[in-house]
C-alpha positions as CSV (number, residue, x, y, z in Angstrom):
1,X,16.8,1.7,4.9
2,X,13.5,1.6,6.8
3,X,10.4,3.7,6.1
4,X,10.6,7.1,7.7
5,X,7.9,7.8,10.3
6,X,6.6,11.2,11.2
7,X,8.2,13.2,13.9
8,X,7.2,11.9,17.3
9,X,5.7,14.0,20.0
10,X,8.5,15.2,22.3
11,X,5.9,15.7,25.1
12,X,5.1,12.0,25.2
13,X,8.5,10.4,25.0
14,X,7.7,7.9,27.8
15,X,4.7,6.7,25.8
16,X,6.7,6.6,22.6
17,X,9.4,4.4,24.2
18,X,6.9,2.2,25.8
19,X,4.8,1.6,22.7
20,X,7.8,0.2,20.9
21,X,8.9,-2.2,23.6
22,X,6.6,-5.2,22.9
23,X,7.7,-5.4,19.3
24,X,11.4,-5.1,20.0
25,X,11.3,-7.6,22.9
26,X,9.4,-10.1,20.8
27,X,12.0,-9.9,18.0
28,X,14.9,-10.2,20.4
29,X,13.3,-13.2,22.2
30,X,13.2,-15.0,18.9
31,X,17.0,-14.7,18.5
32,X,19.1,-12.3,16.5
33,X,21.1,-14.9,14.6
34,X,18.4,-14.9,11.9
35,X,19.4,-11.3,11.1
36,X,22.6,-12.4,9.4
37,X,23.5,-14.1,6.2
38,X,26.0,-17.1,6.4
39,X,29.6,-16.0,7.0
40,X,31.6,-15.6,3.8
41,X,34.9,-17.4,3.3
42,X,36.0,-15.3,0.3
43,X,36.3,-11.5,-0.4
44,X,33.2,-10.1,-2.0
45,X,35.4,-7.7,-4.0
46,X,38.2,-10.0,-5.4
47,X,37.1,-13.5,-4.3
48,X,40.3,-14.1,-2.4
49,X,40.1,-16.5,0.5
50,X,42.8,-14.6,2.3
51,X,40.7,-12.8,5.0
52,X,41.5,-11.6,8.5
53,X,39.1,-10.2,11.1
54,X,40.1,-6.7,12.1
55,X,37.2,-5.7,14.4
56,X,34.6,-7.2,16.7
57,X,32.2,-4.7,18.2
58,X,28.7,-4.1,19.5
59,X,26.2,-1.6,18.3
60,X,27.9,1.6,19.5
61,X,25.1,3.9,18.1
62,X,21.8,2.6,19.4
63,X,23.2,-0.2,21.6
64,X,20.9,-2.8,20.2
65,X,22.0,-6.4,20.9
66,X,24.5,-8.2,18.7
67,X,28.1,-8.5,17.8
68,X,29.4,-7.4,14.4
69,X,32.6,-8.4,12.7
70,X,34.6,-6.6,10.0
71,X,37.0,-8.6,7.8
72,X,39.8,-7.2,5.7
73,X,40.9,-9.0,2.5
74,X,44.7,-9.3,2.6
75,X,44.8,-9.4,-1.2
76,X,42.8,-6.3,-2.2
77,X,42.3,-4.7,1.3
78,X,38.5,-4.5,0.9
79,X,36.8,-4.4,4.3
80,X,33.3,-5.8,4.8
81,X,30.9,-6.9,7.5
82,X,31.1,-10.7,7.9
83,X,28.7,-12.2,8.5
84,X,26.6,-9.5,6.8
85,X,23.1,-8.4,7.9
86,X,20.3,-9.6,5.7
87,X,17.3,-7.4,4.8
88,X,15.4,-8.4,8.0
89,X,18.5,-7.5,10.1
90,X,19.0,-4.2,8.3
91,X,15.4,-3.3,9.1
92,X,15.8,-4.1,12.8
93,X,19.1,-2.1,13.2
94,X,18.0,0.9,11.2
95,X,14.6,1.2,12.9
96,X,14.3,4.3,15.1
97,X,17.7,5.7,14.0
98,X,16.8,7.9,11.1
99,X,13.1,7.8,11.9
100,X,11.0,7.5,15.0
101,X,12.9,7.9,18.2
102,X,16.2,8.9,16.6
103,X,14.9,11.3,13.9
104,X,15.0,14.6,15.8
105,X,18.7,14.0,16.8
106,X,19.7,13.0,13.3
107,X,18.0,16.0,11.7
108,X,19.7,18.3,14.1
109,X,23.1,16.9,13.2
110,X,22.4,17.2,9.4
111,X,21.1,20.7,9.9
112,X,24.5,22.0,11.2
113,X,26.6,20.8,8.2
114,X,26.1,23.6,5.7
115,X,29.8,24.2,5.2
116,X,30.3,20.5,4.5
117,X,27.5,20.4,2.0
118,X,28.8,23.5,0.2
119,X,32.3,22.1,0.1
120,X,31.0,19.0,-1.7
121,X,29.1,21.1,-4.2
122,X,32.2,23.2,-4.9
123,X,34.2,20.2,-6.0
124,X,32.5,20.6,-9.4
125,X,33.5,24.2,-9.8
126,X,36.6,23.6,-12.0
127,X,34.4,21.7,-14.5
128,X,32.0,24.6,-14.9
129,X,34.5,27.4,-15.3
130,X,31.9,29.6,-17.0
131,X,29.9,29.6,-13.8
132,X,26.8,28.0,-15.5
133,X,26.8,25.0,-13.3
134,X,25.0,21.7,-13.9
135,X,21.5,21.8,-15.1
136,X,20.1,18.8,-13.1
137,X,21.5,17.0,-10.1
138,X,20.2,13.8,-8.4
139,X,21.3,13.1,-4.9
140,X,21.0,9.4,-4.1
141,X,20.5,8.7,-0.4
142,X,19.2,12.3,0.1
143,X,17.8,11.7,3.5
144,X,16.0,14.8,4.7
145,X,17.3,17.0,1.8
146,X,19.9,19.1,3.7
147,X,22.6,18.7,1.0
148,X,20.3,19.8,-1.8
149,X,19.1,22.8,0.3
150,X,22.6,24.1,0.9
151,X,24.1,23.1,-2.5
152,X,21.6,25.6,-4.0
153,X,23.6,28.4,-2.5
154,X,26.6,27.3,-4.7
155,X,24.6,26.4,-7.8
156,X,21.4,28.5,-7.7
157,X,20.4,27.7,-11.3
158,X,20.6,23.9,-10.8
159,X,17.6,21.6,-10.4
160,X,18.2,19.4,-7.4
161,X,16.2,16.2,-7.0
162,X,16.5,13.6,-4.2
163,X,16.2,9.9,-4.0
164,X,15.7,7.9,-0.7
165,X,13.6,5.2,0.8
166,X,12.2,7.3,3.5
167,X,9.4,9.9,3.8
168,X,12.1,12.5,4.6
169,X,12.8,13.1,0.9
170,X,9.1,13.7,0.3
171,X,9.0,16.2,3.1
172,X,12.1,17.9,1.6
173,X,10.2,18.4,-1.6
174,X,7.3,19.9,0.3
175,X,9.8,22.4,1.9
176,X,11.3,23.2,-1.4
177,X,14.7,21.8,-0.5
178,X,14.5,19.3,-3.4
179,X,12.6,20.0,-6.6
180,X,11.5,16.4,-7.1
181,X,11.4,13.5,-4.6
182,X,12.0,10.0,-5.9
183,X,11.0,7.6,-3.1
184,X,12.3,4.1,-3.4
185,X,15.3,2.0,-4.1
186,X,17.8,3.3,-6.7
187,X,17.8,-0.1,-8.5
188,X,14.0,0.0,-8.9
189,X,14.0,3.5,-10.2
190,X,17.1,3.6,-12.4
191,X,15.3,2.9,-15.7
192,X,13.0,5.9,-15.4
193,X,15.9,8.2,-14.3
194,X,18.2,7.4,-17.2
195,X,19.6,10.3,-19.0
196,X,17.8,13.0,-16.9
197,X,20.8,14.2,-14.8
198,X,24.1,15.9,-15.5
199,X,25.3,15.0,-12.0
200,X,24.6,12.1,-9.6
201,X,25.9,12.2,-6.1
202,X,26.2,9.4,-3.6
203,X,27.3,10.8,-0.2
204,X,27.6,8.1,2.5
205,X,25.5,5.8,0.4
206,X,27.8,3.1,-1.0
207,X,29.0,1.9,2.4
208,X,25.3,1.0,3.2
209,X,24.6,-1.1,0.1
210,X,24.9,-4.9,-0.4
211,X,26.9,-4.6,-3.7
212,X,28.9,-1.5,-4.4
213,X,29.8,-2.4,-8.0
214,X,26.1,-3.2,-8.9
215,X,25.3,0.4,-7.7
216,X,28.1,1.8,-9.9
217,X,26.7,-0.2,-12.9
218,X,23.4,1.5,-12.4
219,X,25.0,4.9,-12.0
220,X,27.0,4.4,-15.2
221,X,23.8,3.4,-17.1
222,X,21.8,6.4,-15.8
223,X,24.3,9.1,-16.5
224,X,24.5,10.6,-20.0
225,X,27.8,10.9,-21.8
226,X,29.8,13.6,-20.1
227,X,27.8,13.3,-16.9
228,X,29.5,13.5,-13.5
229,X,29.3,11.0,-10.6
230,X,30.3,12.3,-7.1
231,X,31.0,9.8,-4.3
232,X,32.0,10.3,-0.7
233,X,32.7,7.3,1.5
234,X,34.7,6.3,4.6
235,X,38.5,5.9,4.2
236,X,39.3,2.4,5.6
237,X,43.0,3.2,5.3
238,X,42.9,6.1,7.7
239,X,45.1,5.8,10.8
240,X,42.1,7.1,12.7
241,X,40.9,3.5,12.7
242,X,43.1,3.1,15.7
243,X,39.9,4.1,17.6
244,X,38.7,0.6,16.8
245,X,35.0,0.0,17.5
246,X,34.7,3.6,18.7
247,X,35.6,5.0,15.3
248,X,32.6,6.6,13.9
249,X,33.4,5.6,10.3
250,X,33.2,1.9,11.0
251,X,29.6,2.7,12.2
252,X,28.5,-0.8,13.0
253,X,26.1,-2.3,12.2
254,X,25.0,0.0,9.4
255,X,28.1,0.1,7.2
256,X,28.5,-3.1,5.2
257,X,31.4,-2.3,2.8
258,X,34.5,-0.1,2.8
259,X,36.3,0.2,-0.5
260,X,39.9,1.6,-0.4
261,X,40.5,4.3,-2.9
262,X,42.4,2.2,-5.5
263,X,39.6,-0.3,-5.6
264,X,36.9,2.3,-6.1
265,X,39.0,4.1,-8.8
266,X,39.5,0.8,-10.7
267,X,35.8,0.0,-10.4
268,X,34.8,3.4,-11.8
269,X,37.3,3.1,-14.7
270,X,36.0,-0.4,-15.6
271,X,32.6,1.2,-16.1
272,X,33.7,4.1,-18.3
273,X,33.7,6.5,-15.4
274,X,37.0,8.4,-15.5
275,X,38.1,9.9,-12.2
276,X,38.8,13.6,-12.6
277,X,39.1,14.7,-9.0
278,X,40.0,13.0,-5.7
279,X,39.8,14.9,-2.3
280,X,41.0,13.7,1.1
281,X,41.7,16.8,3.2
282,X,38.6,18.6,1.8
283,X,36.4,15.7,2.7
284,X,37.6,15.2,6.3
285,X,35.1,15.9,9.0
286,X,36.8,16.4,12.4
287,X,34.5,14.5,14.6
288,X,36.3,11.3,15.4
289,X,37.3,12.0,19.0
290,X,34.0,13.6,19.8
291,X,31.9,10.8,18.4
292,X,34.1,8.2,20.1
293,X,33.6,10.0,23.4
294,X,29.9,10.2,23.0
295,X,29.7,6.5,22.1
296,X,31.6,5.7,25.2
297,X,29.3,7.7,27.3
298,X,26.3,6.1,25.6
299,X,27.6,2.6,26.5
300,X,28.5,3.7,30.0
301,X,25.0,5.1,30.6
302,X,22.5,4.3,27.8
303,X,19.0,5.8,27.7
304,X,17.1,3.8,30.4
305,X,13.9,3.8,28.4
306,X,15.3,2.2,25.2
307,X,12.7,-0.4,24.1
308,X,15.3,-2.9,23.1
309,X,16.9,-3.0,26.5
310,X,16.0,-6.1,28.5
311,X,17.1,-4.8,32.0
312,X,15.5,-1.9,33.8
313,X,18.0,0.4,35.6
314,X,15.5,1.5,38.3
315,X,15.9,4.7,40.3
316,X,19.7,4.3,40.8
317,X,20.1,3.8,37.0
318,X,18.1,6.9,36.3
319,X,20.2,9.0,38.7
320,X,23.4,7.7,37.1
321,X,22.1,8.5,33.6
322,X,21.3,12.1,34.6
323,X,24.7,12.5,36.2
324,X,26.5,11.3,33.1
325,X,24.5,13.4,30.6
326,X,23.8,16.5,32.7
327,X,27.1,16.8,34.5
328,X,29.9,14.9,32.6
329,X,28.7,15.4,29.0
330,X,28.5,19.3,29.0
331,X,32.1,19.5,30.3
332,X,33.5,16.8,28.1
333,X,32.0,18.0,24.8
334,X,34.0,21.3,24.4
335,X,37.2,19.4,25.1
336,X,36.6,16.7,22.5
337,X,35.7,19.4,19.9
338,X,38.9,21.2,20.5
339,X,40.9,17.9,20.3
340,X,39.3,17.1,16.9
341,X,40.1,20.6,15.7
342,X,43.7,20.4,16.9
343,X,44.1,17.0,15.1
344,X,42.7,18.1,11.8
345,X,45.8,19.9,10.4
346,X,47.9,16.7,11.0
347,X,45.2,14.6,9.3
348,X,45.3,17.0,6.3
349,X,49.0,16.8,6.0
350,X,49.3,13.0,6.3
351,X,46.4,12.1,4.0
352,X,44.7,10.2,6.9
353,X,41.3,11.8,6.4
354,X,38.4,9.8,7.7
355,X,36.6,10.2,4.4
356,X,37.5,10.6,0.7
357,X,35.6,12.1,-2.2
358,X,35.8,11.1,-5.9
359,X,34.4,12.9,-8.9
360,X,34.2,10.9,-12.1
361,X,33.1,11.8,-15.6
362,X,31.3,9.3,-17.9
363,X,33.3,9.1,-21.2
């Protein structure tokens, strides 16, 4: 959501943390209530007033201040952040996650997901039985271009372009990971992109937008007849939500909307986008226990230098932080990875994947 900054100097981390502190502290001192729109009394999906709050949680990722609430509509089961962050709030909570202080870690995570990216690309295989593949593919929310980089190994003759707000997509073009970088908001660029792509993908994009159906309207208008739209989003019906605020798919405060599969399928069909493939087991990423454990450790012992923290931990706090992350974390991580791997077969059998993936064709 925020503009990507260049990679920070790892040799001057103390200076990087300190340089951000005045701006963060000034914003926090002004109060964070201004980061939210008024609370809704009706569902943004079906307008029903029959809402119930299912989660109250803090920022379990960066540990910035604030409490975030998710409401579920009892009528259509849509889940949404309520009250919802406004553009100023989104800027505050995204800053230094995908860019700045958080960029190196996020890029490292994305860089290890080659198998996941290739699995996404292979969902299209039955629709290109001759092996020709799509001619042109636009990945919306392309980030640093890792999906396009790895999808090329599945479809080597396809042109892969990326769209994102950040500089990462421009850098991906410089690396040759994407052929053309479109930097900006999809709604602002939709008109010039119309009719240019056989495939449009939205991986972990729709849960971040203010209006899912408005984005689907744009996708339907941009795709040519016979074009394919591929979507991957969190599955709000998964039993893994038992992890509550520690469940990585709730991902507060960044995720704003969670559409259950029936709602998304209906919305696609209403726009002339006929679902032709739905995947649960294939889309599941077995990281729920690991991510929950890391979030717990992060709350137990956050990075002492975080510029949005208002209390310094001092020498004792620094020692505690090192003990947690140098002693506990290395021993805990292999155990949680094994636990996620052991849980995965059960998740596959029950349909409780943490994600689902839909492929739809424009009639």
